[in-house]
N, C-alpha and C positions, 0 to 999 in steps of 0.2 A: 503494498500499500502505499502511495506515496507520503513524502513527510509530515505534509503540513494536513492532509486527511485523516492521517493516524493520531497526529495531535490532536487536531479539533474534535475527532469521536473520543478522544480520551478527556479531554474537557468539557465536553458537549454541555453538562450541567451547568458549569459556571458561565460558558457563554450564552447558552436559552438564558437563563438569570439575567445578563446583560441588554440581550435583545428583550425582555420583558421589561426591565426599568426604562430603556429607549421607548418600547411603547406606550407605555404607563406614562413617562414625561410628556410623548407628544399629546396624548391625549386628555390630558392633564391642561396642557394649553392651549385648548383648541378656542376658549372664548376672550383670551387674548390675542388669539396668533392672527395676525393681518390676514384675511379669509383670501383673497390673494397678495402674497408677497412680491414685493418691488423686485426682491433676485429672479422670479418667475421668469420677466423677460430679457434677460441679460441672459445674451449669449454664453454659452458654454463650451468652453475648448474639450474637447474629446483627448481623452488618454488613452495612449496605447495601450494593445494587450500585453501583459507582463508574460516572459517567459518563465522566470521563476518569483512566485508570489509570497504572501506570508502571511495567509492565513484568514480565518475569520474574524478574528479581533481587529487585524488591520483593517479589513474590510469595511467592517461597522464603525471605525473610527472615520475611515474616509469616507463611508456615506451620510456620517454625521455632521461632515464639514463642509462638504462639497454639493450633496444633492438634497438632505432634509430639509435647509432653509429655504430650499425653492419651492418645496412643496405646497399645495395650497390647502387650506384647512375645509376641504371637501369634505371631511366626515363631519364637519361642525354645525351648528345651529341656523348659521346666517347665509349659508351656499346654497341660494335659492336660484341659483342656475341650473338650463336642464331641468329633469325632475330628477334629483340627485337624492337618495336616502343614505344614512349612515350603516350603522353595525349595530344592532344592541348587544348590549353584553353579551346574551346568550350564542348572538349568531357567530361572533368575533370569538367567542370559543369552540364554536364548533367547526370554523374556519380554520381557525388554526389545528383543531384534531384532526381535520380533511385534508391539510397537508403533512402532519405527521403519520397517518395510516397509510397515506399515496394511496388509495383503490383508484384500478382503473375498470369501473363499475359495469361493463358493457357485455358479460359474457355469463350465463348460467352456470359455468364450469367454475368459477368462484364468486357464490350469487348473492353473500351478505349487502352489499350494497346497491345491488336491485331489489332484494326486499327493502329496504332501508328507502330505497327512493317511492318504491310502491306505495308503499303507508304514507310517508310525507305528501305524495300526489294526492291522496284518498285524502287527508287534514285539507289541503289546500282546495279540493274540489269540492269540499261543503262549505268551507270560508266562503267562495264565490258563489254558490247556492245553484251548483253542477250538480245533475245528476248522475247515476253511475254510469248510464249510457257515453258519458264524455270519458276518456282512455287520455293520460295526460305522459309529460315527457318533461326532463328537465333540458334546457338549452342552456347557449351563453347569453341571451338579451332579446328583445324584442324584436330586432329585426331577424335575428334566426327565427324565433318563434314565428315571424309573418312569412317567411320564406318557407318553412315547413308547412306549415297552415294552406299555403297555396301550392305548393307542391302536392298537396295530397288533393287539392282543388283541381290541380291541373288534371291527374290523374281520375278523379270522377267525370271531367268533361272527357275525357278518351273513352271510359266506361259509357256514357251515354252516346256518344257517336258510334261504338263499336271498335274502337282501336284501343291499341295497347301501346300508349307515350311511355310509359318506361324501357320497353323493350324496341319500339320503333322509333323513338323520337317524338321532339314536337314537330316536327313537320307534318306530322299526320293530323292533327289538330284542324290545322288550315288558320283562319283568324279566330281569334279569340277576345272578346270583350268582356274588361272587369269595370264594371262600374261603381263610384264611391263618391260619395258629399264634398269630405274634407281628406283624404287620404294622407297620412303619414307620408312625411320621405323614404320611409323602407319600404312602403309596398311597390313603390316604384323600382326602387332598389332590386327588391327579391324579385318582378318582373324579368328584369334585365337578366340577375342569374338565372333564372328558370328557363328562358330563351325563348318567353313569352313577348318580351319586348315592352320597353317603359311607354309606347302609344298603345299598349294596349288598355290601358289606363285611361277612362273617359271621365273625365268630371262631370257632374250632376250637381244640376242648381240647388243652392242648400235655402233654407226658410230666409225671409227678410230680416236682417240685422242678426242671421245667427251662423255659425257652423254646422249647425244640423241639418241632416241631406231634407229636403223637401219631397217627401213619399209620394205625392201624384206626381212630383216630374220623374223620382225611379220608375214607375210605372209604365210613364210612356216610355222612359228608355227600354224599358224589361219588353214593352209591347212592340218595338222597334228591332228590338234584337233579333238577329238571323240564327235561333238555334239556343242550345244554353249559354251561360254565361256566368260570371261570377261578380258577387256583391260583396264589398269590401264595408262595413258598419262600422263605424265610431262609438266607444264607450268612452268617451274623452279626448277631445281633443287636446293638439299643445295650447294652444293660445286661449281658450277660454273654459275648454273642459266643458265643452259643451257635447250632448249626447245623443245619439240617432233614435226614434222611436223602434226599437229591436220589434217588438212586438207587433208592431205594425208592419216593416218589413219581411219578417218572417210569416205573415199572413198572406204576401203575395205570391209565397210559392203554391197558394193552392191555386195559381191561375198561370205561374209562370214557370221553366224550369230552371232554378240558379242554386248553385253552393253560396251559401251563405258565410262567410269567415268575418268573425266581430274583432277588430283591435280593441282590445282595452285593457293596453299596456300599464295604467293606472288607474283608470277608471272603474275596473272589476272592483277594487279597495271600496266603493261607496255600497258594496253589498252586505261591508261591515257594520254601517251606521242604520239605526232604521229610519234616521230623519233622511237619509239621499240613498236607501235600498231601491227605491222605484226607478230611479236612473236607468239600472240594470235589469229591470224588469224584460223577458225576455231573453235573458243571455244564453239559458240554456238552450234554446231554439235553433241555436247557432249550428253549423256541420264542424266550424275550427273557431279555438279562441285564441288570442295571442294573451299573455299577463307576465309583465314584467316583474320581478321579485328583488331587484337591487333598486327598486324605487321605495315604492311605499311598505314593501315589507320590510326594509332596511336589514337586510343581507347583503355582504360585502361583493363587490362586481368581481366576475360576472356571474348573473344566474336571472332564468327566467323558465317559465313554463309553457309547453304548447299543449292545448286541450282539441280532442276531434272526437265524431263519432265513426269515424272508418278508419280503423286501426289497420283493418285489412287492406286498405289501398295507402296507407302509410306503410307498412310494411312491403308492398308490393314495388312504392317507388326506393327505398332504402336499404333493401334487403343486400347484404353481403356474403356471396357465397364463398365461402373457403374450407380447407379439408379441418382445420383445427376450431370451428365453429358450427355450433349445435345447429339445427334445422330452424326456420322461421315458425311454424308451428301455430296454435292457438293462440300463444301466450308468446312474442315476440322477444329475444334479447333485445337490449337496449341498441346494440350495434346495428341491428337492424330498421331501426326507427328513426333516425336523425343524420345528417351529413357527416356527424363525428364516428369515427371509430373507437377513439381515444375518449374516454367518456369520465371526466372527473367526476367525484362523490360529491356532486354541487347540494345535493338534496342535505346533506348532514346539517349547514348553517342554517338551512330553513327549519330542519324537523328541530333543531335544538332551539330556536328563538318561538316557534310554533309550540313547543312541549313547554318552556318555561313561562309562557306567557298568556297563551291561550288565545281565544277567542276576545275577552275580555279587554286583555291588554295591548292588544293591536288596536280595537276597535276606539281606544283610547287614544292612541297614535294619531288615528285618520280625525277624528273628532275634534283632537286639539288643534291639528295641523289646520282643518278647515275653519277654525275659529281666529288663530292666527292669520288667515288669508284675507278673514273678512274685516279682521281690524284694519289690516296693512291697508285695503280696500279703502276703509273709511278715511285713513289718513291719508291717501293719495288724494282722494277729493278733497281736505280740507287744505292740501299744500298748494300755495298761490305757484301757478304757472306750470303745475299737472293737469292731466284730465284723465280717468279712467275710461278705457274703449269699451268696456266689457263688463256688464254684470258680475261677480265673483260667485261664480256657481258652485266653486266646491275648492280648489287648492291652489288655484294661480290666478293672481293678479296681472293683467294685461293694461299698460295705459301709457301715456306720450307726454310730449311736451304739448305746451299750448298754445307756443307759441313758434314757426317756423321748426316742425319737428324732422330736422332732415337725419339721417344715417350718423355723420359725423358730428351732431349737437348730441345726440343719445347715445353715441360712444363715448363721449368726452363725459356725460353724466355717469354713466356707468364704470368709468374710468375714476371719475372723483370718488364714486361711493364705494370702490372695491375693497379697499382694506378693511371696513366695516360688514358690507354685505357684496355679494356677486350674484349679479343680476343678467342674463343675456336678452341679447336683440332679437325682435322677430319684426314681422311686417303682418297687420290687420286691419282690414278694411282698406287698406290701399295705403296706409301708414307708415310708417317705422317706428316701431314701439320697442318698450322694455317689456318683461315680464319676470315674474317672479313664481317660483314653482316651492311651494310647502311640502315636504314631505321626510323630513329628520325628524328621528325620536326624539332628537336633544331638545330641538323648539319650544321657546315658551313666549308667554307674555309678555317680559324682559326683552328678550329678543327683537321681539316685534317693534316694541317702542325703540329698541336701541336704533334699529333700522329705518323707522320711520323719521328719527332726528336727526339720521346720517343722511335721508335721502333728502330732506328738507334744507338740508345745510348745503348738499351739493346742488338742489335747485339752483338756491341763488348764487352759487358761483357761477354757474352758467347761464343762467338768466342775467346777472350784471356783466359778464362777459360780454354777451350776444348785445347788450345795450349799449357797450362802449365805459361801462363805471365798475369800480370796484365796491364789492359790497362790504357795510358797515365789519369793522373785527377783523377783515382781510388782512 
C-alpha cells in the first residue's frame, strides 16, 4: 500500500475527527458567513497535480486555505437562489453514512440497498399522496427525473403506434408533440437528450396573468394533434409557483390520448400542508411524476425521485443486458430503471430525515417557509422602489424594480444584497425580475427580517445611484 494511504488508514479516526470539526465550524458559521463571499468570483490559479503528495491532513489544510473561504453559504437560511434546500441534521448523517458504506445499489445480487430504497420510495409516495399504482426510483435531480419520465412517455407513444422505440429508435415515431403551458427548461433539455428535439415542445397559452395552463386552450391543442401526444403539466412553476389544474387536465384523457407527465419538482411538497394540499389534487392521476428532494426535503445534493404507473415501459427503455446482471422480471433491479448503471445509495439520506422527523416535521418546514415567503412578499410591497410581480402562492417571491427594471440594474441589486442574501434573476410578464425561493429548513422569521432590511438598503443604493445621488449615510 502507498505510504500515505497506509498512514491515513492508520490515523483515520483522528483525521475523521478533524473533518468533523471542520464541518461543525462551517455549519456553525452559516448565519454570519457572507452568503456569496467576495472571494467566490475571484480567479483561482490551478495547482498542478503532484507526483508525490503528503496525505489527507495536508489536503484538509489546503482545502481550508484555498477553497473553503470561496464556498457560498448555500446550506444556510438566506440562500434564496434557485430552489435550494439545505441538509437537515438527519439527512447530513445519512449522507455521511452513504459515503462510508459506499454501496452501489443496482443489483439484487447485493440487495440491502435496493430494499432500503424501496422502503424510502414507499414513504415518499405516501407523503405526496400517490397511490401504490406508482412505483418510484431515485435519480440525481429534477432534470434526470423529467428525462426518465419523458423517456417512458416516448415508449408509450411507440406502444400506441405499434412500434418499439427502445429497439428501433426514435425515428420510428415520426413527429412527436409535447404540450405544456410553462414548461421548465429541463423539459426541453430532456427532449433534446431523448432525440425528440426541443421543437417538439409546443407552448400552450396560460391563463391571463398566470403561469398555469389554460385548460380550454390545451383541449384545443389536443383536438388538433395528429395522434397521441405528451402533456407536461406543472405543479409549481419556477417564477410564481403556479399550479395547473391537474384534475381538469387528467379528465381530458377521456376524450384524447396523451401521456400525462407532471413536473412537481418542489410543488409536490404542497401535499404536506392541509392549507395547500388542494394545489396538487389530481397528482395521483399522472402517468409519471418528477419530484426533487434536494429542494424541499432538505437532503444533500444530488437527489430526486421519479414516479410512474408504467414500470414495465420504464424497464423496456433502460434494461441493461449483461451476463453478470439478473433478468428484468416483475421487480426490476435499479440498473434496469434509469440511465445509471452505478447507483449511489441516495435513498439513505432521505430515509434518515423521514425516519427522524416524520410527516409532521417536514410539514413544519414547508409551512414555515411559506410563511416566510409571504412575509418577504409583504416587505417587498412596502419597500419604495420595488414591486411584486405576482401573488406569493407558496414559497417564491417574484419582484422587480419600480423604475427602469433592466437586467443590469437588477443584477446590481442582487450583487449589493449578496453578502446578506442570495437571489437569482428571472424574467416574468416580459420584465426582468428577481426571485427569492424559500426551501431551507433553517430559515426563520429573523432571517426574513434581516433579508428585508438588507433588501431595503440595497434598493436605496441602486435607486439613488440611478438618480445620480448618494443615499443618506452612504
